[in-house]
C-alpha positions as CSV (number, residue, x, y, z in Angstrom):
1,M,92.7,94.5,106.5
2,R,92.9,96.7,103.5
3,C,92.7,100.5,103.0
4,W,89.1,101.7,103.0
5,W,89.0,102.0,99.3
6,G,90.8,98.8,98.3
7,A,88.1,96.1,98.9
8,S,85.0,97.4,97.1
9,S,85.5,95.7,93.8
10,P,87.7,93.0,92.2
11,E,89.5,95.8,90.2
12,Y,90.2,97.8,93.4
13,V,91.4,94.7,95.3
14,A,93.9,93.8,92.6
15,Y,95.1,97.4,92.1
16,H,95.4,98.0,95.9
17,D,97.1,94.7,96.7
18,D,99.5,94.4,93.7
19,E,100.2,97.8,92.4
20,W,99.2,101.0,94.3
21,G,102.1,102.3,96.3
22,R,104.7,100.0,94.8
23,P,107.8,101.9,93.7
24,V,107.8,102.5,89.9
25,R,110.9,104.0,88.3
26,D,110.6,103.0,84.6
27,S,109.9,106.1,82.5
28,R,107.3,104.3,80.3
29,A,105.4,103.0,83.3
30,L,105.6,106.4,84.9
31,Y,104.2,108.1,81.7
32,E,101.3,105.6,81.8
33,K,100.5,106.4,85.4
34,L,100.8,110.1,84.8
35,C,98.4,109.9,81.9
36,L,95.9,107.7,83.8
37,E,96.0,110.0,86.8
38,A,95.3,113.0,84.6
39,F,92.4,111.1,82.9
40,Q,91.0,110.3,86.3
41,S,90.8,113.9,87.4
42,G,87.1,114.6,88.2
43,L,86.2,110.9,87.7
44,S,86.1,107.8,89.8
45,W,89.4,105.8,89.7
46,I,87.3,102.6,89.1
47,T,86.3,104.1,85.7
48,I,89.9,104.4,84.8
49,L,90.8,100.9,86.0
50,R,88.0,99.4,84.0
51,K,89.1,101.3,80.8
52,R,92.8,100.7,81.4
53,E,93.3,98.1,78.7
54,S,91.4,100.3,76.2
55,F,93.7,103.2,77.2
56,R,96.7,101.0,76.6
57,A,95.5,100.0,73.1
58,A,94.4,103.6,72.2
59,F,97.7,105.1,73.4
60,A,100.2,102.6,71.8
61,G,100.9,100.9,75.1
62,F,101.8,104.3,76.5
63,D,105.0,104.4,74.5
64,P,105.9,108.1,74.7
65,A,107.9,108.0,71.5
66,V,104.8,106.8,69.6
67,V,102.3,109.0,71.4
68,A,104.5,112.1,70.8
69,E,103.9,111.6,67.1
70,F,100.1,111.6,67.4
71,G,98.5,114.4,65.4
72,D,95.0,115.7,64.6
73,E,93.8,112.4,63.1
74,D,94.8,110.5,66.2
75,V,93.0,113.0,68.4
76,A,89.9,112.5,66.3
77,R,90.3,108.7,66.5
78,L,90.7,109.0,70.3
79,M,87.7,111.3,70.6
80,A,85.6,108.6,68.9
81,D,86.9,105.7,71.1
82,A,84.2,104.8,73.6
83,G,86.7,102.6,75.4
84,I,88.5,105.5,76.9
85,V,87.6,108.8,78.5
86,R,86.8,111.1,75.6
87,N,88.0,114.5,76.9
88,R,89.8,116.5,74.3
89,A,91.9,118.5,76.9
90,K,93.0,115.3,78.6
91,I,93.8,113.5,75.2
92,E,95.8,116.5,74.0
93,A,97.6,116.7,77.4
94,A,98.6,113.0,77.0
95,I,100.2,113.8,73.7
96,V,101.9,117.0,75.0
97,N,103.1,115.0,78.0
98,A,104.6,112.3,75.8
99,R,106.6,115.0,74.0
100,A,107.7,116.5,77.3
101,A,108.5,113.0,78.7
102,L,111.0,112.4,75.9
103,T,113.1,115.4,77.0
104,V,113.7,114.2,80.6
105,D,114.5,111.1,82.6
106,L,111.0,110.9,84.0
107,G,112.0,108.5,86.8
108,E,114.8,110.7,88.0
109,L,112.6,113.8,87.8
110,L,109.6,112.4,89.6
111,W,111.6,110.6,92.3
112,S,113.5,113.8,93.1
113,F,110.3,115.0,94.8
114,A,109.9,111.9,97.0
115,P,109.6,113.1,100.6
116,P,111.5,111.4,103.4
117,A,109.8,108.2,104.6
118,R,107.1,108.8,107.2
119,P,104.8,106.5,109.2
120,R,101.8,105.2,107.4
121,P,98.6,107.2,108.0
122,T,96.4,106.0,110.9
123,D,93.1,106.6,109.1
124,R,91.5,108.0,106.0
125,A,91.5,111.6,107.4
126,S,95.3,111.4,107.8
127,V,95.8,111.0,104.0
128,P,96.5,114.3,102.4
129,A,95.2,115.4,99.0
130,L,98.3,117.3,98.2
131,T,101.6,118.2,99.9
132,D,104.4,120.7,99.5
133,E,106.3,118.1,97.5
134,S,103.3,117.4,95.1
135,T,102.9,121.2,94.6
136,A,106.6,121.5,93.8
137,M,106.4,118.5,91.4
138,A,103.4,120.0,89.6
139,K,105.1,123.3,89.2
140,E,108.3,121.7,87.8
141,L,106.3,119.5,85.5
142,K,104.4,122.5,84.1
143,R,107.7,124.4,83.8
144,R,108.9,121.5,81.6
145,G,105.8,121.6,79.4
146,F,103.6,119.0,81.0
147,K,99.9,119.6,81.1
148,F,97.0,118.5,83.3
149,V,99.2,117.9,86.3
150,G,98.2,120.0,89.3
151,P,99.2,119.4,92.9
152,T,96.4,116.9,93.6
153,T,97.1,114.9,90.4
154,A,100.8,115.0,91.3
155,Y,100.1,113.6,94.8
156,A,97.9,110.8,93.4
157,L,100.8,110.0,91.1
158,M,103.2,110.0,94.0
159,Q,100.8,107.5,95.8
160,A,100.4,105.3,92.8
161,C,104.1,105.1,92.1
162,G,105.3,104.5,95.6
163,L,107.0,107.9,96.2
164,V,104.8,108.0,99.3
165,D,103.3,105.0,101.2
166,D,99.7,106.0,102.1
167,H,98.5,102.5,102.9
168,I,96.7,102.8,106.2
169,E,98.5,101.5,109.3
170,G,97.6,97.8,109.6
171,C,96.9,97.4,105.9
172,C,97.7,93.9,104.5
173,V,100.1,95.3,101.9
174,P,103.6,95.2,103.3
175,A,105.6,98.4,103.5
176,A,107.8,99.0,100.4
């Protein structure tokens, strides 16, 4: 058995089984996930998964040191790149967030908001969209200059990076 969303396409199966909810502590990987969650806002996650390799190519492998140096010409290049989500606010946020990411230990910062372990949710209705911890994380990220990271995006990031385990009880993915 998989979580309700994890079996609808090959991309979802691979993401669900091999990545989602697995602990991520590496700053570069966390920066990538932060960017992708922000790009997903208002869209289907499958859209982001299908464009992920294009995102990686467009954003220099999500190397914050490289992306932090992006300027107006890069924004124009990204806005013309049909392989990614061409949303100026999200593109500019990825650049601002790269600069902010260079000023902190992103792993230490994000993991400081991990709540105590709790039982897995019993069903879809038991999975929150945001929590007190994700609200606090979003507030702290904004205080540190990050953009496009509200409480719901922060919670999706927490799920994706294993700060919380929201695989449904009985899911084939073992607990982290």
